[in-house]
N, C-alpha and C positions, 0 to 999 in steps of 0.2 A: 401773515397775512393767505387768507382762504387762498389755494390752486387757483387758475382760469379754468371754468371748464370746457371740457374737450367738447368739439363740435358734434363727435358720436356718442359721448355719453352726454351730453343734452339734447341731440333728437330723439335719444331712446327714452329720458326721461319724459320728455313733451309729449312722445306718442301715449305712453303708458296713461299720463293725466289725461288724454284725450281719449282713451278707451280705444286707439287705435284708427281712430277716425270715427269712432259710431257714438262716443257720449256727447255730440250736439242734435245729435237726429234723433237719441233716445229722449233726451231731454224734454226737447221740442215737443217732442209727441204727450209726452207727460204734463208737457205745460198748458196744454190743451182743456177746455174746462173739464169735460167727461171724463176722459182718462187721468186728470187730478184727483175728480172726485172720487174715480174706483181704487186709486193710488191711497189716497186719506183712506178708505175704507177699511182696505189691504192693511195698510200698516198699522192702524187702531189697533186689527186683531190680531194680527201673524208679529210683530216687531215694534212695539209702541213704542221701545227703549230709541226707535230710529229717527222717528220725528224730533227729540230732543238732540241728534246733535247737528239739526238745524242745514244737513247736508241735502235733504229732498229739493225738488225744484217748484218752484214756487208757481201758481198760475200766471198766465203769461200777459192774462187782460188786468192785471193788479199796475199801476202806474207807479204807486210809491207809496212806501211805508213810513210809522213814526214811531222815531227814537224816543227812548227816553230816560232819564238820569236826574235824582235829583230833586224831582219835582220839574226840569227845563223837558222842553220837547224841539227837538227837531226832525226832517222830513231827508229820505234818502230814497233816489230814484229807481227806477225798474228794479225792484228785487229780482226778475225772471234772469235780469244777466249780474248783477252783480251782485256779489256773493256773499257782502256783510249784509245788504239788504236783506235777501234773502233770508240769511239766521236770524235778522229784526223779526222779520214776517213771520217765522216761525217760533219763535221765541216771545211774542207779543210785545216787541219794544226791546227786548234786551237778547244781547246773544244770548244761547241757548246753554252753552259750556259754561261751567261755572268759574274756570277761572279765566276765562276770556271776559266777562263778566265785570270780573273782579276789578280785573285789568282796567276797563272802561272806567269804573267807577274811581279809581284809586286816582287815575289821570286826570278827572275832573273834581276830586277834592282837593288835588293841586293847585289846575288851572283855576279855579276859583279864586287863589290868593294872586296870582302872575301877572304883570304886564304883557310878557311875550311868552310865543310857541312857536315852537318849531316843529313842524310831521312830516318827519325825512322817510320817504317812501309811503305817502300819505293814501296810496291805492285812490278809492275814491271818495276822500275824504271822513271818514268816521271821527277820528282824533280831532281834527278842524274843526267838525261841527258841533261835538260835544264841550269843544273847550269855550267856542262862542257863546254857545246853548248857554255855559252855564256864569259866564263870564263877559257882559255886554262893553265892557272898558280893554280886554285882548286884544293884541295884536300879535297875529297870526302870519306866519309862514310855512307852504306846502309845498314840498317837494315830489314829484313824480313823472318816471320817466318812461312810460308808454305811452304812446301818441292816443292811442282811444281810450285809456283810463283815465290820461290827461281832460279828455274832454267832457268825461262821466263828473269828476273832481269838479269842474268849472261849473256845470250843469246844476252841481249841487250846491255850490254855492250861491248862485243865482238863486236857486228857489229856495233857498233858506234866508236868502236876504243880507249877506255878509262879505260882500266882495267888496265893499267899504274898509273892512279891515281885516282882510286875508289878502295879503300875496299868495299869486301862485307860480311858480317856477317849473316850469317842462326840464327839469335839469336831474343829474344825479348829484348825491353830496359824496365827497372821498377825495381823489387823488384827481385836481388839477391839471396833471399833466397827459392825461389819459383823456379818452373818447369814447363814446359807446354807441352801437346803432339798435335799432330799436324796430322791432316790424309794424307796420301800419295798421294793421290788423293780427289777428289769431286764429287758429283755426277752431276754437274752442268754444263749444256753446256761451259760458263766462266769461268775463272777462278776466285777464289774467293776473293773479295775485303772484306770480312765483319768479317772476323776473326781476334779475339784477344787473347793475353794469358788468357783472364779470361772464356774462353770457354773451356768446358771437353768433350773430345771426347772418347770413348770407347778402341778404338785402335788407334796406329799412331807411328809417330816419336818422338822422346822425344825434345825437343828443349830448350835450358838454356836461362833463363833471365837474363843480365847483367844491372848494373847501369851503367848509365850515365857517374856520379862521377870517372868512372873507366877511364876515355878518359881522366881524365883534363889536364893529364902532356901531353897527344899527340897534342894539341894546343899549338901553338908555343903563348908565353908569349906577349900580347900586339898586335898580330892577330885579325882582324875581324873576326865572326864568325857564321853563318845563319843556324838554324835549323827548320827542316820541321816536324811534328810530328801528325802525323794520324794514333791511335792507338783503336780506336772503342771506347772510352769510358775511359782508362786505361791511360789518359795523367797525372793523379795527380800523377800517383803513379812513372812515367816519374821522373818527379821534385821532386817527396818527396829524390829520391835517385839521385838526379842530382843538390842539392843546391851549393855542392862545385863547379862542373863544373858552374853551371849558377852568383857564386857571381864571379868567379874569371875571367870569358871571356866575360857576361853579352851578349850574343848572341842574335841578332835579332832571332824572334820566329812564323813560322807561323801554327799557330793551330788549328785541327781541333775540336770544342768542340760540343759534340751531346747533347737533350734535358735530361736531368736527372743527366749531369754531375755534379761533386762535384766544384762549379764553387767559392765558400766561400773559400772550400783550396787551391783553384790556385790565388788567390787575396793574402792572410795568407803566402803563398810562394814568389810571385814575386813582390808586390807590395813595400815589403819593401827593396828591392832591387834597388826602383827606376824605375818601368816599368810602361809604358803607357798602355792602352787596346785599342784595336780599332775591330771595326767588317769591314770584310771584305766584300764592297757593289759589285755594277757592275761596276761602274766605280771608285770607289775613296773609300779611307779609310773615317770610322765614328769615330771616339772618341767615346768610349762609355762607362760608367760602372752604373751597374755591370753586369761583363761578366755573360752573358747565354746563354743555349742553344736557338737556333730560331728553327722557324720551316721553314724559306726557306733560310737563309743566314748559313752556318756552319762554315766557318774560319775566323781565329781570327788573329790580327797579334798582338804580344807583342813586345815593345820594349824600350828601354831607349832614345832614340832620341825623340826628339822633332822636333813639325810639319815642323818646319821650314827647320832641318835636312832630313826630309825626302822630302820634296820637291825638295830640292837641288838633291836627288835621282833622279826626276823624277818620283816621286812619287805621286800622286794626295791625298790631303786631305781636306774632306771636313769642310770648317771654319763655326762653330755655330754661331747661331746671336749674336750680342754682349751683354752680359750680361747672357750668359744661361751657364749653367755648362753639361759636357757631362752626359746626363739621361741613360735610361736604352737600349738596346739590340733595342729593338721593335722600340723607338723613331728614334734612328739612323740610322736602316735599309730604312728608305724612304731618306734618303740623298740622292743626285745624286754620 
């Protein structure tokens, strides 16, 4: 399991993310109408590729954006504060980075055939909204530990009228013997997207950590399930305390794996259950072992389905040259 973040290292990382306290002020000014128009013109001329990153501030006056996937639409509120809604704004309803957009389409392709989904580390609810948009019968559980982000998650579910199918949890998922403390407000202009239950704050709201195993009996036997796991380096704890859940339901799993993750432990937990490991590329899944954090690609797809079964769902899987076995994530990342 990843080592707990030291307070000093955590403070330094937070200060860098907020540009030592200046980021929120700069972004607020760039969100005003005239500065935003000037920024757009400057980027169009001097750095056209910067727009494609989705990292530029969105205009402060825009209340919501529309996301699109497989002909379905959903709304996300406040792109001036929500990192994902801002990406959808600059991407015209899609995430601008190809690998991120493919991860959304991959999740949607699986969720269309599922009865239950778990969005672990939901942030403001992109994957919850995608799953409920493409499948009007799916039941969703969404987990978020940061209080102000949880409020935004709730608001997005209300806006999309899916609270009847979504159970929201202001909890983490991992080791139930632990507790976390999350700040009521962040110092950044954007809602924080990098908090984990491994981080320690001097003051804040106590947050419960629950085991994934606690939800084993809430999923109908024989029903298909999909998980999205984005917990900033604590994914091993999710599966260590979710072994019964995974064994009984064999869910498809979209999981972020950062450099430094305990990928050997992930293999030990999932491979004996018949899981195959695929790196999520820009256009297709790339079969790859061993799993490891990659500098360019963050997401992995763990599944017990064979490649032929994935293609039946409309999910492209890169074909390895004849006689070649899946190797490292680095070599597979170059596949289309």
